[in-house]
MIPAVEX-366392 format. One record per residue (C-alpha): chain; x, y, z; residue in one letter. Coordinates in steps of 0.02 Angstrom, whole numbers, padded with zeros to 5 digits. Layout:
<recs>
<rec cadena="A" xx="X" yy="Y" zz="Z" residuo="a"/>
...
</recs>
This chain:
<recs>
<rec cadena="A" xx="-03122" yy="-01403" zz="-02304" residuo="m"/>
<rec cadena="A" xx="-02996" yy="-01475" zz="-02180" residuo="p"/>
<rec cadena="A" xx="-03012" yy="-01656" zz="-02131" residuo="e"/>
<rec cadena="A" xx="-03083" yy="-01681" zz="-01954" residuo="i"/>
<rec cadena="A" xx="-03008" yy="-01822" zz="-01852" residuo="l"/>
<rec cadena="A" xx="-03124" yy="-01936" zz="-01758" residuo="s"/>
<rec cadena="A" xx="-03105" yy="-01971" zz="-01571" residuo="k"/>
<rec cadena="A" xx="-03034" yy="-02142" zz="-01607" residuo="q"/>
<rec cadena="A" xx="-02903" yy="-02071" zz="-01725" residuo="e"/>
<rec cadena="A" xx="-02852" yy="-01940" zz="-01596" residuo="i"/>
<rec cadena="A" xx="-02832" yy="-02071" zz="-01460" residuo="d"/>
<rec cadena="A" xx="-02728" yy="-02177" zz="-01578" residuo="s"/>
<rec cadena="A" xx="-02616" yy="-02028" zz="-01620" residuo="l"/>
<rec cadena="A" xx="-02588" yy="-01984" zz="-01436" residuo="l"/>
<rec cadena="A" xx="-02547" yy="-02163" zz="-01397" residuo="g"/>
<rec cadena="A" xx="-02418" yy="-02167" zz="-01535" residuo="t"/>
<rec cadena="A" xx="-02335" yy="-02008" zz="-01468" residuo="i"/>
<rec cadena="A" xx="-02333" yy="-02073" zz="-01288" residuo="a"/>
<rec cadena="A" xx="-02253" yy="-02237" zz="-01343" residuo="s"/>
<rec cadena="A" xx="-02117" yy="-02141" zz="-01437" residuo="s"/>
<rec cadena="A" xx="-02063" yy="-02056" zz="-01273" residuo="g"/>
<rec cadena="A" xx="-02107" yy="-01879" zz="-01320" residuo="q"/>
<rec cadena="A" xx="-02183" yy="-01757" zz="-01192" residuo="n"/>
<rec cadena="A" xx="-02352" yy="-01687" zz="-01236" residuo="v"/>
<rec cadena="A" xx="-02402" yy="-01513" zz="-01181" residuo="s"/>
<rec cadena="A" xx="-02576" yy="-01464" zz="-01129" residuo="e"/>
<rec cadena="A" xx="-02612" yy="-01403" zz="-01304" residuo="s"/>
<rec cadena="A" xx="-02581" yy="-01576" zz="-01373" residuo="g"/>
<rec cadena="A" xx="-02418" yy="-01528" zz="-01460" residuo="k"/>
<rec cadena="A" xx="-02256" yy="-01618" zz="-01422" residuo="p"/>
<rec cadena="A" xx="-02147" yy="-01509" zz="-01310" residuo="s"/>
<rec cadena="A" xx="-01967" yy="-01480" zz="-01358" residuo="s"/>
<rec cadena="A" xx="-01842" yy="-01562" zz="-01239" residuo="p"/>
<rec cadena="A" xx="-01705" yy="-01436" zz="-01280" residuo="s"/>
<rec cadena="A" xx="-01750" yy="-01309" zz="-01144" residuo="f"/>
<rec cadena="A" xx="-01762" yy="-01441" zz="-01007" residuo="e"/>
<rec cadena="A" xx="-01596" yy="-01514" zz="-01063" residuo="k"/>
<rec cadena="A" xx="-01509" yy="-01344" zz="-01061" residuo="i"/>
<rec cadena="A" xx="-01583" yy="-01299" zz="-00891" residuo="k"/>
<rec cadena="A" xx="-01532" yy="-01466" zz="-00817" residuo="t"/>
<rec cadena="A" xx="-01354" yy="-01454" zz="-00883" residuo="s"/>
<rec cadena="A" xx="-01338" yy="-01277" zz="-00817" residuo="f"/>
<rec cadena="A" xx="-01396" yy="-01332" zz="-00644" residuo="d"/>
<rec cadena="A" xx="-01276" yy="-01478" zz="-00644" residuo="e"/>
<rec cadena="A" xx="-01127" yy="-01367" zz="-00685" residuo="e"/>
<rec cadena="A" xx="-01174" yy="-01254" zz="-00538" residuo="d"/>
<rec cadena="A" xx="-01083" yy="-01106" zz="-00612" residuo="k"/>
<rec cadena="A" xx="-01057" yy="-00956" zz="-00498" residuo="s"/>
<rec cadena="A" xx="-01126" yy="-00795" zz="-00568" residuo="i"/>
<rec cadena="A" xx="-01012" yy="-00643" zz="-00551" residuo="e"/>
<rec cadena="A" xx="-01078" yy="-00467" zz="-00572" residuo="s"/>
<rec cadena="A" xx="-01000" yy="-00364" zz="-00711" residuo="f"/>
<rec cadena="A" xx="-01011" yy="-00176" zz="-00729" residuo="d"/>
<rec cadena="A" xx="-01028" yy="-00140" zz="-00915" residuo="f"/>
<rec cadena="A" xx="-01011" yy="00045" zz="-00876" residuo="r"/>
<rec cadena="A" xx="-00834" yy="00017" zz="-00810" residuo="l"/>
<rec cadena="A" xx="-00770" yy="-00131" zz="-00912" residuo="p"/>
<rec cadena="A" xx="-00588" yy="-00105" zz="-00861" residuo="q"/>
<rec cadena="A" xx="-00615" yy="-00142" zz="-00677" residuo="k"/>
<rec cadena="A" xx="-00454" yy="-00180" zz="-00583" residuo="l"/>
<rec cadena="A" xx="-00431" yy="-00356" zz="-00519" residuo="s"/>
<rec cadena="A" xx="-00403" yy="-00391" zz="-00334" residuo="d"/>
<rec cadena="A" xx="-00220" yy="-00430" zz="-00367" residuo="d"/>
<rec cadena="A" xx="-00195" yy="-00265" zz="-00457" residuo="h"/>
<rec cadena="A" xx="-00282" yy="-00171" zz="-00317" residuo="l"/>
<rec cadena="A" xx="-00167" yy="-00249" zz="-00186" residuo="r"/>
<rec cadena="A" xx="-00012" yy="-00201" zz="-00285" residuo="v"/>
<rec cadena="A" xx="-00071" yy="-00024" zz="-00320" residuo="l"/>
<rec cadena="A" xx="-00121" yy="00000" zz="-00139" residuo="r"/>
<rec cadena="A" xx="00053" yy="-00054" zz="-00083" residuo="a"/>
<rec cadena="A" xx="00134" yy="00066" zz="-00207" residuo="v"/>
<rec cadena="A" xx="00034" yy="00216" zz="-00149" residuo="h"/>
<rec cadena="A" xx="00046" yy="00175" zz="00036" residuo="e"/>
<rec cadena="A" xx="00234" yy="00175" zz="00013" residuo="n"/>
<rec cadena="A" xx="00220" yy="00345" zz="-00073" residuo="f"/>
<rec cadena="A" xx="00115" yy="00410" zz="00072" residuo="a"/>
<rec cadena="A" xx="00246" yy="00356" zz="00200" residuo="d"/>
<rec cadena="A" xx="00389" yy="00437" zz="00103" residuo="a"/>
<rec cadena="A" xx="00298" yy="00601" zz="00074" residuo="y"/>
<rec cadena="A" xx="00241" yy="00608" zz="00256" residuo="k"/>
<rec cadena="A" xx="00423" yy="00602" zz="00312" residuo="t"/>
<rec cadena="A" xx="00463" yy="00749" zz="00199" residuo="y"/>
<rec cadena="A" xx="00317" yy="00854" zz="00264" residuo="l"/>
<rec cadena="A" xx="00364" yy="00819" zz="00445" residuo="v"/>
<rec cadena="A" xx="00542" yy="00881" zz="00418" residuo="s"/>
<rec cadena="A" xx="00486" yy="01032" zz="00316" residuo="s"/>
<rec cadena="A" xx="00342" yy="01091" zz="00427" residuo="l"/>
<rec cadena="A" xx="00409" yy="01033" zz="00596" residuo="q"/>
<rec cadena="A" xx="00234" yy="00973" zz="00639" residuo="m"/>
<rec cadena="A" xx="00144" yy="00809" zz="00663" residuo="m"/>
<rec cadena="A" xx="00089" yy="00745" zz="00492" residuo="v"/>
<rec cadena="A" xx="00002" yy="00585" zz="00438" residuo="s"/>
<rec cadena="A" xx="-00049" yy="00532" zz="00263" residuo="i"/>
<rec cadena="A" xx="-00167" yy="00386" zz="00234" residuo="n"/>
<rec cadena="A" xx="-00231" yy="00309" zz="00073" residuo="l"/>
<rec cadena="A" xx="-00419" yy="00324" zz="00092" residuo="q"/>
<rec cadena="A" xx="-00492" yy="00257" zz="-00068" residuo="n"/>
<rec cadena="A" xx="-00455" yy="00182" zz="-00239" residuo="i"/>
<rec cadena="A" xx="-00591" yy="00200" zz="-00368" residuo="e"/>
<rec cadena="A" xx="-00618" yy="00190" zz="-00555" residuo="q"/>
<rec cadena="A" xx="-00726" yy="00322" zz="-00636" residuo="v"/>
<rec cadena="A" xx="-00739" yy="00408" zz="-00803" residuo="r"/>
<rec cadena="A" xx="-00628" yy="00560" zz="-00821" residuo="y"/>
<rec cadena="A" xx="-00774" yy="00681" zz="-00838" residuo="n"/>
<rec cadena="A" xx="-00840" yy="00620" zz="-00669" residuo="e"/>
<rec cadena="A" xx="-00671" yy="00651" zz="-00589" residuo="y"/>
<rec cadena="A" xx="-00660" yy="00825" zz="-00666" residuo="v"/>
<rec cadena="A" xx="-00837" yy="00873" zz="-00612" residuo="c"/>
<rec cadena="A" xx="-00816" yy="00803" zz="-00437" residuo="g"/>
<rec cadena="A" xx="-00768" yy="00972" zz="-00364" residuo="n"/>
<rec cadena="A" xx="-00833" yy="01142" zz="-00419" residuo="t"/>
<rec cadena="A" xx="-00705" yy="01241" zz="-00317" residuo="f"/>
<rec cadena="A" xx="-00535" yy="01299" zz="-00379" residuo="s"/>
<rec cadena="A" xx="-00408" yy="01159" zz="-00371" residuo="r"/>
<rec cadena="A" xx="-00220" yy="01139" zz="-00369" residuo="c"/>
<rec cadena="A" xx="-00191" yy="01021" zz="-00515" residuo="l"/>
<rec cadena="A" xx="-00014" yy="00973" zz="-00566" residuo="y"/>
<rec cadena="A" xx="-00011" yy="00890" zz="-00737" residuo="i"/>
<rec cadena="A" xx="00135" yy="00771" zz="-00761" residuo="f"/>
<rec cadena="A" xx="00191" yy="00667" zz="-00908" residuo="r"/>
<rec cadena="A" xx="00232" yy="00482" zz="-00900" residuo="i"/>
<rec cadena="A" xx="00376" yy="00471" zz="-01023" residuo="e"/>
<rec cadena="A" xx="00368" yy="00284" zz="-01058" residuo="e"/>
<rec cadena="A" xx="00186" yy="00286" zz="-01113" residuo="s"/>
<rec cadena="A" xx="00183" yy="00466" zz="-01179" residuo="s"/>
<rec cadena="A" xx="00027" yy="00497" zz="-01077" residuo="s"/>
<rec cadena="A" xx="-00023" yy="00618" zz="-00941" residuo="y"/>
<rec cadena="A" xx="-00086" yy="00603" zz="-00763" residuo="a"/>
<rec cadena="A" xx="-00141" yy="00723" zz="-00625" residuo="v"/>
<rec cadena="A" xx="-00075" yy="00756" zz="-00450" residuo="l"/>
<rec cadena="A" xx="-00203" yy="00857" zz="-00353" residuo="e"/>
<rec cadena="A" xx="-00190" yy="00953" zz="-00188" residuo="f"/>
<rec cadena="A" xx="-00338" yy="01036" zz="-00107" residuo="s"/>
<rec cadena="A" xx="-00330" yy="01225" zz="-00098" residuo="n"/>
<rec cadena="A" xx="-00345" yy="01213" zz="00090" residuo="g"/>
<rec cadena="A" xx="-00187" yy="01108" zz="00100" residuo="l"/>
<rec cadena="A" xx="-00085" yy="01222" zz="-00012" residuo="m"/>
<rec cadena="A" xx="-00145" yy="01378" zz="00080" residuo="s"/>
<rec cadena="A" xx="-00098" yy="01297" zz="00245" residuo="a"/>
<rec cadena="A" xx="00078" yy="01260" zz="00179" residuo="l"/>
<rec cadena="A" xx="00097" yy="01439" zz="00120" residuo="v"/>
<rec cadena="A" xx="00042" yy="01504" zz="00290" residuo="d"/>
<rec cadena="A" xx="00163" yy="01389" zz="00381" residuo="r"/>
<rec cadena="A" xx="00312" yy="01430" zz="00269" residuo="l"/>
<rec cadena="A" xx="00283" yy="01617" zz="00287" residuo="l"/>
<rec cadena="A" xx="00296" yy="01607" zz="00476" residuo="g"/>
<rec cadena="A" xx="00124" yy="01554" zz="00535" residuo="g"/>
<rec cadena="A" xx="00142" yy="01475" zz="00707" residuo="g"/>
<rec cadena="A" xx="-00014" yy="01368" zz="00694" residuo="t"/>
<rec cadena="A" xx="-00132" yy="01330" zz="00553" residuo="l"/>
<rec cadena="A" xx="-00277" yy="01451" zz="00544" residuo="s"/>
<rec cadena="A" xx="-00450" yy="01384" zz="00581" residuo="e"/>
<rec cadena="A" xx="-00506" yy="01443" zz="00410" residuo="s"/>
<rec cadena="A" xx="-00389" yy="01318" zz="00329" residuo="f"/>
<rec cadena="A" xx="-00498" yy="01176" zz="00391" residuo="l"/>
<rec cadena="A" xx="-00631" yy="01205" zz="00257" residuo="d"/>
<rec cadena="A" xx="-00569" yy="01204" zz="00078" residuo="a"/>
<rec cadena="A" xx="-00726" yy="01297" zz="00022" residuo="s"/>
<rec cadena="A" xx="-00650" yy="01455" zz="00096" residuo="h"/>
<rec cadena="A" xx="-00519" yy="01451" zz="-00042" residuo="f"/>
<rec cadena="A" xx="-00622" yy="01463" zz="-00199" residuo="d"/>
<rec cadena="A" xx="-00485" yy="01557" zz="-00288" residuo="r"/>
<rec cadena="A" xx="-00328" yy="01512" zz="-00383" residuo="s"/>
<rec cadena="A" xx="-00158" yy="01520" zz="-00302" residuo="l"/>
<rec cadena="A" xx="-00062" yy="01676" zz="-00349" residuo="t"/>
<rec cadena="A" xx="00103" yy="01664" zz="-00443" residuo="k"/>
<rec cadena="A" xx="00196" yy="01700" zz="-00281" residuo="v"/>
<rec cadena="A" xx="00102" yy="01563" zz="-00188" residuo="e"/>
<rec cadena="A" xx="00133" yy="01441" zz="-00331" residuo="q"/>
<rec cadena="A" xx="00319" yy="01475" zz="-00320" residuo="s"/>
<rec cadena="A" xx="00318" yy="01447" zz="-00131" residuo="i"/>
<rec cadena="A" xx="00232" yy="01277" zz="-00138" residuo="v"/>
<rec cadena="A" xx="00311" yy="01216" zz="-00299" residuo="k"/>
<rec cadena="A" xx="00443" yy="01117" zz="-00205" residuo="k"/>
<rec cadena="A" xx="00305" yy="01019" zz="-00116" residuo="f"/>
<rec cadena="A" xx="00228" yy="00963" zz="-00281" residuo="s"/>
<rec cadena="A" xx="00399" yy="00919" zz="-00354" residuo="q"/>
<rec cadena="A" xx="00444" yy="00816" zz="-00201" residuo="k"/>
<rec cadena="A" xx="00276" yy="00727" zz="-00205" residuo="a"/>
<rec cadena="A" xx="00302" yy="00684" zz="-00388" residuo="l"/>
<rec cadena="A" xx="00478" yy="00621" zz="-00350" residuo="s"/>
<rec cadena="A" xx="00418" yy="00509" zz="-00208" residuo="d"/>
<rec cadena="A" xx="00275" yy="00445" zz="-00317" residuo="l"/>
<rec cadena="A" xx="00397" yy="00403" zz="-00456" residuo="q"/>
<rec cadena="A" xx="00512" yy="00310" zz="-00337" residuo="n"/>
<rec cadena="A" xx="00367" yy="00207" zz="-00272" residuo="s"/>
<rec cadena="A" xx="00311" yy="00160" zz="-00447" residuo="w"/>
<rec cadena="A" xx="00488" yy="00114" zz="-00499" residuo="r"/>
<rec cadena="A" xx="00480" yy="-00037" zz="-00386" residuo="r"/>
<rec cadena="A" xx="00357" yy="-00105" zz="-00514" residuo="l"/>
<rec cadena="A" xx="00422" yy="-00028" zz="-00674" residuo="s"/>
<rec cadena="A" xx="00553" yy="00104" zz="-00720" residuo="p"/>
<rec cadena="A" xx="00431" yy="00246" zz="-00751" residuo="l"/>
<rec cadena="A" xx="00484" yy="00428" zz="-00768" residuo="t"/>
<rec cadena="A" xx="00365" yy="00566" zz="-00711" residuo="f"/>
<rec cadena="A" xx="00397" yy="00741" zz="-00777" residuo="r"/>
<rec cadena="A" xx="00301" yy="00893" zz="-00711" residuo="l"/>
<rec cadena="A" xx="00222" yy="00988" zz="-00855" residuo="e"/>
<rec cadena="A" xx="00113" yy="01127" zz="-00787" residuo="r"/>
<rec cadena="A" xx="-00002" yy="01192" zz="-00651" residuo="f"/>
<rec cadena="A" xx="-00189" yy="01215" zz="-00675" residuo="e"/>
<rec cadena="A" xx="-00318" yy="01286" zz="-00556" residuo="s"/>
<rec cadena="A" xx="-00470" yy="01248" zz="-00664" residuo="k"/>
<rec cadena="A" xx="-00512" yy="01068" zz="-00706" residuo="s"/>
<rec cadena="A" xx="-00581" yy="01121" zz="-00876" residuo="d"/>
<rec cadena="A" xx="-00402" yy="01155" zz="-00931" residuo="f"/>
<rec cadena="A" xx="-00334" yy="00992" zz="-00864" residuo="a"/>
<rec cadena="A" xx="-00392" yy="00877" zz="-01004" residuo="q"/>
<rec cadena="A" xx="-00260" yy="00742" zz="-00994" residuo="v"/>
<rec cadena="A" xx="-00371" yy="00613" zz="-01080" residuo="t"/>
<rec cadena="A" xx="-00542" yy="00597" zz="-01161" residuo="s"/>
<rec cadena="A" xx="-00697" yy="00628" zz="-01056" residuo="s"/>
<rec cadena="A" xx="-00758" yy="00448" zz="-01069" residuo="n"/>
<rec cadena="A" xx="-00590" yy="00369" zz="-01029" residuo="e"/>
<rec cadena="A" xx="-00581" yy="00262" zz="-00872" residuo="i"/>
<rec cadena="A" xx="-00462" yy="00332" zz="-00740" residuo="v"/>
<rec cadena="A" xx="-00397" yy="00262" zz="-00576" residuo="s"/>
<rec cadena="A" xx="-00407" yy="00389" zz="-00434" residuo="v"/>
<rec cadena="A" xx="-00307" yy="00367" zz="-00273" residuo="f"/>
<rec cadena="A" xx="-00370" yy="00480" zz="-00135" residuo="t"/>
<rec cadena="A" xx="-00265" yy="00523" zz="00019" residuo="f"/>
<rec cadena="A" xx="-00311" yy="00603" zz="00185" residuo="d"/>
<rec cadena="A" xx="-00174" yy="00723" zz="00241" residuo="v"/>
<rec cadena="A" xx="-00181" yy="00768" zz="00426" residuo="a"/>
<rec cadena="A" xx="-00072" yy="00913" zz="00483" residuo="i"/>
<rec cadena="A" xx="-00094" yy="00938" zz="00668" residuo="g"/>
<rec cadena="A" xx="-00280" yy="00918" zz="00697" residuo="d"/>
<rec cadena="A" xx="-00330" yy="00979" zz="00522" residuo="k"/>
<rec cadena="A" xx="-00373" yy="00862" zz="00378" residuo="h"/>
<rec cadena="A" xx="-00349" yy="00896" zz="00192" residuo="y"/>
<rec cadena="A" xx="-00364" yy="00802" zz="00029" residuo="m"/>
<rec cadena="A" xx="-00234" yy="00747" zz="-00098" residuo="m"/>
<rec cadena="A" xx="-00261" yy="00631" zz="-00246" residuo="s"/>
<rec cadena="A" xx="-00175" yy="00554" zz="-00397" residuo="v"/>
<rec cadena="A" xx="-00270" yy="00518" zz="-00558" residuo="c"/>
<rec cadena="A" xx="-00201" yy="00393" zz="-00684" residuo="f"/>
<rec cadena="A" xx="-00292" yy="00363" zz="-00850" residuo="p"/>
<rec cadena="A" xx="-00306" yy="00176" zz="-00885" residuo="a"/>
<rec cadena="A" xx="-00193" yy="00177" zz="-01041" residuo="p"/>
<rec cadena="A" xx="-00052" yy="00263" zz="-00944" residuo="s"/>
<rec cadena="A" xx="-00025" yy="00116" zz="-00826" residuo="i"/>
<rec cadena="A" xx="-00093" yy="-00024" zz="-00935" residuo="k"/>
<rec cadena="A" xx="00080" yy="-00088" zz="-00984" residuo="s"/>
<rec cadena="A" xx="00135" yy="-00095" zz="-00802" residuo="v"/>
<rec cadena="A" xx="-00020" yy="-00193" zz="-00749" residuo="l"/>
<rec cadena="A" xx="00004" yy="-00314" zz="-00893" residuo="e"/>
<rec cadena="A" xx="00179" yy="-00353" zz="-00831" residuo="k"/>
<rec cadena="A" xx="00108" yy="-00400" zz="-00662" residuo="l"/>
<rec cadena="A" xx="00008" yy="-00545" zz="-00735" residuo="e"/>
<rec cadena="A" xx="00088" yy="-00706" zz="-00676" residuo="g"/>
<rec cadena="A" xx="00227" yy="-00617" zz="-00583" residuo="e"/>
<rec cadena="A" xx="00263" yy="-00601" zz="-00399" residuo="s"/>
<rec cadena="A" xx="00172" yy="-00448" zz="-00336" residuo="k"/>
<rec cadena="A" xx="00268" yy="-00300" zz="-00266" residuo="f"/>
<rec cadena="A" xx="00427" yy="-00390" zz="-00217" residuo="q"/>
<rec cadena="A" xx="00592" yy="-00301" zz="-00214" residuo="f"/>
<rec cadena="A" xx="00722" yy="-00369" zz="-00332" residuo="k"/>
<rec cadena="A" xx="00870" yy="-00456" zz="-00255" residuo="s"/>
<rec cadena="A" xx="00996" yy="-00331" zz="-00324" residuo="h"/>
<rec cadena="A" xx="00894" yy="-00189" zz="-00244" residuo="e"/>
<rec cadena="A" xx="00905" yy="-00275" zz="-00075" residuo="r"/>
<rec cadena="A" xx="01092" yy="-00301" zz="-00098" residuo="d"/>
<rec cadena="A" xx="01116" yy="-00117" zz="-00138" residuo="s"/>
<rec cadena="A" xx="01047" yy="-00072" zz="00034" residuo="w"/>
<rec cadena="A" xx="01176" yy="-00174" zz="00129" residuo="k"/>
<rec cadena="A" xx="01320" yy="-00047" zz="00123" residuo="p"/>
<rec cadena="A" xx="01206" yy="00095" zz="00181" residuo="t"/>
<rec cadena="A" xx="01130" yy="-00007" zz="00321" residuo="i"/>
<rec cadena="A" xx="01301" yy="-00068" zz="00379" residuo="s"/>
<rec cadena="A" xx="01369" yy="00109" zz="00376" residuo="k"/>
<rec cadena="A" xx="01227" yy="00171" zz="00485" residuo="n"/>
<rec cadena="A" xx="01241" yy="00026" zz="00607" residuo="l"/>
<rec cadena="A" xx="01429" yy="00034" zz="00636" residuo="l"/>
<rec cadena="A" xx="01427" yy="00189" zz="00751" residuo="p"/>
<rec cadena="A" xx="01288" yy="00114" zz="00859" residuo="t"/>
<rec cadena="A" xx="01338" yy="00089" zz="01043" residuo="d"/>
<rec cadena="A" xx="01310" yy="-00082" zz="01121" residuo="v"/>
<rec cadena="A" xx="01321" yy="-00132" zz="01304" residuo="n"/>
<rec cadena="A" xx="01458" yy="-00257" zz="01350" residuo="i"/>
<rec cadena="A" xx="01452" yy="-00350" zz="01516" residuo="s"/>
<rec cadena="A" xx="01547" yy="-00497" zz="01591" residuo="v"/>
<rec cadena="A" xx="01468" yy="-00636" zz="01693" residuo="r"/>
<rec cadena="A" xx="01597" yy="-00706" zz="01815" residuo="l"/>
<rec cadena="A" xx="01481" yy="-00840" zz="01883" residuo="g"/>
<rec cadena="A" xx="01319" yy="-00875" zz="01973" residuo="q"/>
<rec cadena="A" xx="01267" yy="-00915" zz="02151" residuo="a"/>
<rec cadena="A" xx="01107" yy="-00996" zz="02213" residuo="l"/>
<rec cadena="A" xx="01038" yy="-00923" zz="02376" residuo="l"/>
<rec cadena="A" xx="00879" yy="-00949" zz="02470" residuo="s"/>
<rec cadena="A" xx="00770" yy="-00802" zz="02519" residuo="i"/>
<rec cadena="A" xx="00829" yy="-00818" zz="02699" residuo="q"/>
<rec cadena="A" xx="01012" yy="-00815" zz="02648" residuo="e"/>
<rec cadena="A" xx="00983" yy="-00667" zz="02533" residuo="l"/>
<rec cadena="A" xx="00903" yy="-00569" zz="02676" residuo="l"/>
<rec cadena="A" xx="01054" yy="-00605" zz="02786" residuo="n"/>
<rec cadena="A" xx="01183" yy="-00543" zz="02661" residuo="v"/>
<rec cadena="A" xx="01287" yy="-00400" zz="02733" residuo="e"/>
<rec cadena="A" xx="01433" yy="-00295" zz="02679" residuo="v"/>
<rec cadena="A" xx="01593" yy="-00398" zz="02686" residuo="g"/>
<rec cadena="A" xx="01509" yy="-00565" zz="02655" residuo="d"/>
<rec cadena="A" xx="01589" yy="-00677" zz="02523" residuo="v"/>
<rec cadena="A" xx="01477" yy="-00759" zz="02395" residuo="l"/>
<rec cadena="A" xx="01539" yy="-00922" zz="02323" residuo="k"/>
<rec cadena="A" xx="01507" yy="-00934" zz="02136" residuo="l"/>
<rec cadena="A" xx="01484" yy="-01093" zz="02034" residuo="n"/>
<rec cadena="A" xx="01639" yy="-01060" zz="01928" residuo="s"/>
<rec cadena="A" xx="01825" yy="-01087" zz="01958" residuo="k"/>
<rec cadena="A" xx="01961" yy="-00956" zz="01942" residuo="i"/>
<rec cadena="A" xx="02027" yy="-01048" zz="01789" residuo="t"/>
<rec cadena="A" xx="01859" yy="-01056" zz="01701" residuo="d"/>
<rec cadena="A" xx="01819" yy="-00944" zz="01554" residuo="e"/>
<rec cadena="A" xx="01696" yy="-00804" zz="01590" residuo="v"/>
<rec cadena="A" xx="01548" yy="-00764" zz="01481" residuo="k"/>
<rec cadena="A" xx="01547" yy="-00598" zz="01386" residuo="i"/>
<rec cadena="A" xx="01372" yy="-00531" zz="01351" residuo="l"/>
<rec cadena="A" xx="01323" yy="-00409" zz="01213" residuo="v"/>
<rec cadena="A" xx="01160" yy="-00322" zz="01255" residuo="n"/>
<rec cadena="A" xx="01120" yy="-00463" zz="01375" residuo="g"/>
<rec cadena="A" xx="01159" yy="-00606" zz="01257" residuo="k"/>
<rec cadena="A" xx="01310" yy="-00722" zz="01270" residuo="e"/>
<rec cadena="A" xx="01422" yy="-00689" zz="01121" residuo="k"/>
<rec cadena="A" xx="01601" yy="-00724" zz="01178" residuo="f"/>
<rec cadena="A" xx="01704" yy="-00819" zz="01306" residuo="l"/>
<rec cadena="A" xx="01858" yy="-00745" zz="01389" residuo="g"/>
<rec cadena="A" xx="01984" yy="-00742" zz="01530" residuo="k"/>
<rec cadena="A" xx="01971" yy="-00613" zz="01670" residuo="a"/>
<rec cadena="A" xx="02129" yy="-00518" zz="01718" residuo="g"/>
<rec cadena="A" xx="02211" yy="-00349" zz="01742" residuo="v"/>
<rec cadena="A" xx="02279" yy="-00231" zz="01609" residuo="n"/>
<rec cadena="A" xx="02368" yy="-00070" zz="01662" residuo="n"/>
<rec cadena="A" xx="02292" yy="-00078" zz="01835" residuo="d"/>
<rec cadena="A" xx="02119" yy="-00097" zz="01760" residuo="t"/>
<rec cadena="A" xx="02008" yy="-00250" zz="01769" residuo="v"/>
<rec cadena="A" xx="01997" yy="-00323" zz="01593" residuo="a"/>
<rec cadena="A" xx="01938" yy="-00475" zz="01497" residuo="v"/>
<rec cadena="A" xx="02031" yy="-00559" zz="01356" residuo="k"/>
<rec cadena="A" xx="01918" yy="-00634" zz="01222" residuo="v"/>
<rec cadena="A" xx="01967" yy="-00815" zz="01191" residuo="t"/>
<rec cadena="A" xx="01829" yy="-00879" zz="01077" residuo="q"/>
<rec cadena="A" xx="01659" yy="-00839" zz="01001" residuo="k"/>
<rec cadena="A" xx="01507" yy="-00915" zz="01080" residuo="n"/>
<rec cadena="A" xx="01381" yy="-00907" zz="00935" residuo="f"/>
<rec cadena="A" xx="01258" yy="-01046" zz="00968" residuo="n"/>
<rec cadena="A" xx="01084" yy="-01061" zz="00892" residuo="e"/>
<rec cadena="A" xx="01002" yy="-00980" zz="01043" residuo="q"/>
<rec cadena="A" xx="01108" yy="-00822" zz="01034" residuo="n"/>
<rec cadena="A" xx="01113" yy="-00793" zz="00847" residuo="k"/>
</recs>
């Protein structure tokens, strides 16, 4: 039979516990200080809690997103220029969205026939996908075969739930090759990647470039031709660009190398040299009141603030660049350049 404590013994025990500094719970048992200590230390540290998606553990950082956005916006500008010259129409291409999804979600995102161009990234021995909507490709075919304007039916891609024929694929092949070339050039500002076109697929089931559960980065573009809008996208599996993103850690983001800038100088100079500029000569200035200006008539002589021996100012596109002497050469008024006049204001 267990020993029963008397009231006096219980009071004595509680007094001993209180004097030892221990907290007593309502049940009479000493409470553990560990939880309070942990809670207090956590509050003192005031750590910020950041949400984490365990479903997509390879989420791109903000720095990576900025770099990748710059790369693909540059691609959009370059490809837009090509489409404008090829179609002789107003074209705009805008990067609409960057998202990370599993590959099976990307594949199942559209049940219609698609124009999927599978290309290989030589450096990583992996594959990626360049996709055009059927509406866009059908519109290009129509335009190249003599269509004056884009048909209204091209506005809705659902009207083209069929694969492109072999003839149509041949017609638009140059557009996919040029897009891949511009995309490669944009990426090469980050890393010397080589993209090689492998094949064309119209059914996403046959475009298995990676495993179904692999994380992919999808860049979606809005292509506007005239007043019609179409879709284009690029899909990169995470392993295919992993090495490039790792190189970006701790490096300056999306800056052109100095030798690349230097290589542009001869081309820029060559294009600028034939440019016409306006040359004018300022003989002097005169200060007149409004009344004097209204009284000026033909034959009046205006006295300038310069002497006949002073150098005149030679202006290039309105800015003073040289000083010279006015005179006559072969019965033609001329100015002889005597010195350059490059000051800080006119540089």
